[in-house]
C-alpha positions in Angstrom: 98.1 99.5 143.2 101.9 99.8 142.1 103.4 103.0 143.4 103.0 105.0 140.6 102.8 108.8 140.6 99.4 110.0 140.2 97.4 111.9 137.5 93.8 113.0 138.5 91.0 113.8 136.7 88.7 116.2 136.6 84.9 115.3 137.7 83.2 113.5 134.7 86.1 113.2 132.7 86.8 109.4 133.5 83.8 108.5 130.8 86.7 107.9 127.8 88.6 105.4 129.8 85.7 103.5 131.1 85.1 102.9 127.2 89.0 101.8 127.0 89.9 104.7 125.0 93.7 104.8 125.4 94.5 108.9 125.4 94.0 111.1 128.2 93.8 114.8 126.7 95.4 117.5 128.9 91.9 119.1 129.5 90.5 116.3 131.4 93.6 116.7 133.7 92.7 117.9 137.4 96.1 117.4 139.1 99.4 115.8 138.7 101.9 114.6 141.6 104.9 116.9 142.1 107.7 115.2 140.5 106.2 113.8 137.4 108.6 114.1 134.8 107.8 113.5 130.7 108.0 110.0 130.0 106.9 108.3 133.3 104.6 105.7 134.2 101.6 107.3 136.0 98.4 105.8 137.6 95.4 107.3 136.5 92.5 108.3 138.6 89.2 109.7 139.0 88.4 112.5 141.1 87.0 110.1 143.6 90.7 108.5 143.9 89.5 105.5 142.0 92.3 103.7 139.9 91.6 103.7 136.2 94.5 103.3 134.4 98.5 103.2 134.2 100.0 104.9 131.3 102.8 107.2 130.0 102.9 110.9 131.0 103.7 113.4 128.2 103.5 117.2 127.9 101.0 118.4 125.2 97.5 117.8 124.0 97.7 113.9 124.5 98.8 114.0 128.3 98.5 110.3 129.3 98.8 107.1 126.4 97.2 104.3 128.4 99.4 101.0 128.4 96.8 99.0 131.0 93.1 99.4 132.3 94.6 97.2 135.4 96.7 98.0 138.1 100.0 95.9 137.0 103.7 97.3 137.1 104.8 98.1 133.6 108.1 95.8 133.7 109.6 93.2 131.3 106.7 90.7 132.3 104.3 93.2 130.9 106.4 94.3 127.8 107.0 90.4 127.2 103.4 89.9 127.6 102.1 92.5 125.2 104.7 91.7 122.6 104.1 88.1 122.7 100.3 88.9 122.1 101.3 90.6 119.1 103.2 87.8 117.5 100.8 85.1 118.3 98.2 87.6 116.2 100.9 88.3 113.4 101.2 84.1 113.4 97.3 83.4 113.2 96.7 85.7 110.2 99.6 84.1 108.5 101.9 87.2 108.1 104.7 85.7 110.7 106.8 83.0 110.0 105.9 83.0 106.1 108.8 81.9 104.2 107.3 84.0 101.4 107.0 87.2 103.3 109.7 88.3 106.2 108.3 91.7 106.0 105.6 92.5 108.3 104.7 95.3 111.1 104.8 93.2 114.6 103.6 96.2 116.7 101.1 98.8 115.4 100.9 101.4 118.4 97.0 101.5 119.8 96.3 98.8 117.9 98.4 96.4 119.9 97.8 98.1 123.1 101.2 99.4 122.9 100.3 103.2 122.2 103.1 105.1 121.0 105.5 102.1 119.9 105.6 100.9 116.3 108.1 97.8 115.5 108.5 96.4 111.8 110.4 93.2 110.7 112.4 93.3 107.8 114.0 89.8 108.3 116.2 89.2 110.8 116.4 93.4 112.0 113.8 94.4 113.5 113.1 98.5 113.2 111.8 100.2 116.3 110.1 103.7 116.1 108.5 105.6 119.3 106.1 108.2 119.0 106.0 109.0 122.7 108.8 110.3 125.4 107.4 107.3 127.4 108.5 104.6 124.7 111.6 106.4 124.2 112.6 106.2 127.9 111.6 102.3 127.7 113.5 101.4 124.5 115.8 99.1 126.1 113.5 97.3 128.4 111.2 96.9 125.0 114.2 95.6 123.2 115.2 92.9 125.7 111.6 91.5 125.9 111.4 91.8 122.1 114.6 89.9 121.5 113.3 87.2 124.4 109.8 86.8 122.5 111.1 86.8 119.0 113.8 84.4 119.8 115.5 83.3 116.6 113.3 85.5 114.2 115.3 88.5 115.0 119.1 89.1 115.2 119.2 92.8 115.3 117.2 95.9 116.5 117.4 99.2 114.5 116.1 102.3 117.1 114.6 104.9 114.5 113.1 107.6 116.5 114.7 110.8 115.4 111.8 112.3 113.6 109.3 110.9 115.4 109.6 112.0 119.0 108.5 115.3 120.1 110.9 118.1 119.2 110.0 119.7 122.5 111.2 117.5 124.7 114.9 117.9 123.0 115.9 114.4 123.6 118.5 114.3 120.9 117.9 111.3 119.5 119.8 109.5 116.9 119.2 106.9 115.1 121.1 103.6 115.2 121.5 99.8 116.3 120.7 98.9 119.8 121.1 95.7 119.2 123.1 93.9 116.9 124.1 95.3 113.7 123.6 94.1 109.9 124.6 95.5 106.7 121.9 93.2 105.0 119.1 95.5 104.0 117.2 93.2 102.0 113.8 92.0 103.1 111.0 89.7 101.0 107.6 90.7 100.6 104.9 88.2 99.1 108.1 86.5 97.3 109.5 90.0 96.1 112.8 91.4 97.2 113.2 95.0 98.3 116.0 97.4 99.7 114.8 98.5 102.9 116.4 102.0 103.8 115.5 101.9 107.7 119.0 104.3 108.0 117.5 107.3 106.2 114.2 106.5 104.5 110.4 107.6 105.5 108.6 105.7 108.3 110.8 102.6 109.3 112.4 102.2 106.0 109.4 100.8 104.1 105.7 101.0 103.4 104.6 98.0 105.2 101.2 99.0 105.0 100.5 99.0 101.1 101.2 95.2 101.1 98.0 93.8 100.1 97.2 96.7 98.3 100.3 96.4 96.1 99.3 92.5 95.4 95.9 93.7 94.3 97.9 96.0 91.6 99.4 93.0 90.3 96.2 91.7 89.6 95.0 94.6 87.1 98.6 95.1 85.8 98.9 92.7 82.8 99.2 94.3 79.5 99.1 97.4 80.7 101.0 101.1 80.9 101.7 101.6 84.7 102.4 105.1 86.2 103.8 104.9 89.7 103.3 108.6 91.1 105.1 109.2 94.7 106.8 105.9 94.0 109.2 106.1 97.0 110.9 102.4 97.3 109.2 101.4 93.9 107.0 98.8 95.8 103.7 99.2 93.3 106.4 99.4 90.3 107.7 96.0 91.4 104.4 94.2 91.9 103.1 95.8 88.5 106.1 94.2 86.8 105.7 90.7 88.2 101.7 91.2 87.0 103.2 91.3 83.2 102.8 95.2 82.8 103.5 96.3 79.4 105.6 99.2 80.5 106.1 100.8 84.1 107.1 104.4 85.0 108.0 105.5 88.3 107.9 109.1 89.4 109.3 110.7 92.4 110.4 114.3 93.2 113.3 112.8 95.5 116.6 111.4 93.8 117.2 109.3 96.7 113.6 107.5 96.1 114.1 107.0 92.2 117.9 105.5 93.1 115.9 103.0 95.7 113.0 102.2 93.3 116.0 101.3 90.6 117.9 99.1 92.7 114.5 97.4 93.7 113.5 96.7 90.3 117.2 95.5 89.3 116.9 93.4 92.4 113.7 91.3 90.8 113.8 92.1 87.4 117.7 92.8 86.2 118.2 94.3 82.8 114.2 94.8 82.5 113.4 97.4 79.8 110.0 98.0 80.8 110.9 100.3 83.6 111.9 103.6 83.6 112.1 106.3 86.7 111.9 110.0 86.5 112.8 112.7 89.2 110.1 115.1 88.6 107.2 117.3 90.6 104.2 115.0 90.5 101.7 118.0 88.9 104.5 118.7 86.4 104.8 115.2 85.3 101.1 114.9 85.1 100.8 117.9 83.0 103.5 116.7 80.8 102.0 113.4 79.7 98.2 112.9 78.8 96.5 109.7 77.9 99.4 107.5 78.0 98.5 105.5 81.2 96.0 102.8 81.6 97.0 102.0 85.2 97.8 105.2 87.3 98.9 105.1 91.2 98.4 108.1 93.3 100.0 107.2 96.7 101.4 110.9 98.0 102.8 111.7 101.6 100.5 112.7 104.0 98.7 116.2 103.1 97.4 116.7 106.7 99.1 115.4 109.8 96.6 117.9 111.8 93.0 119.0 112.0 94.3 122.6 110.8 95.4 121.5 107.8 92.7 119.3 106.6 90.8 121.8 104.4 94.1 122.6 102.0 94.4 118.8 102.5 91.2 118.0 100.8 92.1 120.7 98.0 95.4 119.3 97.5 93.6 115.3 97.1 91.2 116.9 94.9 93.6 118.7 92.6 95.8 115.7 92.2 92.7 113.3 91.4 91.7 115.8 88.9 95.1 115.8 87.4 94.5 111.8 87.4 91.3 111.4 85.9 92.4 113.8 83.1 95.5 111.9 82.4 94.1 108.2 82.4 92.9 106.4 79.2 89.4 105.4 78.7 88.8 101.9 80.6 91.8 102.7 82.4 92.6 101.9 86.4 93.1 104.5 89.1 94.5 103.2 92.3 94.3 106.4 95.0 95.2 106.8 98.7 95.3 109.0 101.4 97.2 108.1 104.5 96.7 111.3 106.5 95.0 109.9 109.8 92.6 113.4 110.0 91.1 112.8 106.5 88.2 110.3 106.8 87.1 107.7 104.6 83.8 110.1 103.6 86.4 113.0 103.3 88.4 111.4 101.1 85.8 109.7 98.8 84.0 113.1 98.8 87.3 114.8 97.7 87.7 112.2 94.6 84.2 112.2 93.9 84.8 116.0 93.1 87.8 115.5 91.2 85.7 113.0 89.1 83.0 115.4 88.6 85.4 118.4 87.8 87.4 116.1 85.3 84.1 115.1 83.7 84.8 111.3 83.7 82.5 108.5 84.5 84.0 106.6 87.3 83.0 103.1 89.2 84.4 101.6 92.5 85.7 98.3 92.0 87.5 98.1 95.6 87.6 100.4 98.8 91.1 100.0 100.7 92.4 100.4 103.5 95.3 99.2 106.2 96.7 95.3 106.4 95.8 93.0 109.3 98.9 93.4 110.8 97.9 97.7 111.1 94.8 96.4 113.4 92.5 98.9 115.0 91.9 98.9 118.7 88.0 98.8 118.7 88.0 101.5 121.2 90.2 104.0 119.1 89.0 104.6 115.5 91.6 107.1 114.9 93.6 104.3 114.4 92.5 103.9 110.9 94.4 106.1 108.8 95.0 104.6 105.4 92.2 104.9 102.9 91.9 103.9 99.2 90.1 103.3 95.7 90.4 101.5 93.3 88.7 103.0 90.2 87.4 102.1 86.9 87.7 105.4 84.4 85.5 105.4 81.7 
């Protein structure tokens, strides 16, 4: 066994690890060796002393995030092996090394057996984000392994974890390049160009997880009047315009988002008068615009980031979708989403069904949407399925 300090579980609490679930909750722990600090690599043992896993220790509800169920050192070879595995999967599914698409997620936390780590690639820049203290501590080792594995594909690594690390850890982390540096923030997705705001933008600067859903929207856009609510970078708007939409209106409460949307539209369709953008509250805008649009996208930020907020979140999704159903033209198509992890597919579907009933509209499901293949779900970690969407035909 590699010599790391040990976390010992209570009797009978090892069963989830035997099923390869990558989280160990604080309530399952019997004893922690003296000297274990937040972010340390620790061995996890059963009450009998049997080795179970090795992972990152952290103060909080999820006390250990498992890196391996085998007795292996967490060293340069480990990081390179995991990153190589992640890259090969993206090559196999045709997302990496695609000349029409240099925007993709290379590492998706537990889905790539690297819990607490996200890496998105935007052309020659990789944006790395830590969601655990352990991954923050290892950031430079991960960066070196990333450069080794990616080779010519990557010239810059931007570390963006200021808002994702536990605030109680008081790490005082600031975002910035930890390798290279570049002012070129333009990336290509399915042949379209986007400015990615990895400096101050949400997530890693772009919602990579909606790539395939944007492509589907393009298929339905021809001849329609499109409303893109919560537009952020204007991704759905740009795809709708390429799809031949008659008009596209983008709405967000953030002036910065509207500015970025206008930049992205101009990057792909300079001088195109079909697009207009509005800085406004979603509910106020929907209240003021009745029966004008026959394709509406509702893609709000997460309404619930923890279970305590679930009830209010579901009320919020119902209220928002009622507005969408009330405002869309007869024969219109509604794309509606939830990115809240604690909101299950059934929760979301029930909220949308309730909204349809309250609005008194006949609705048929055309597609049930989810996150794309470069956001894989570890089969032993169903919590990794977070993005839910429905495409609805509204009579």
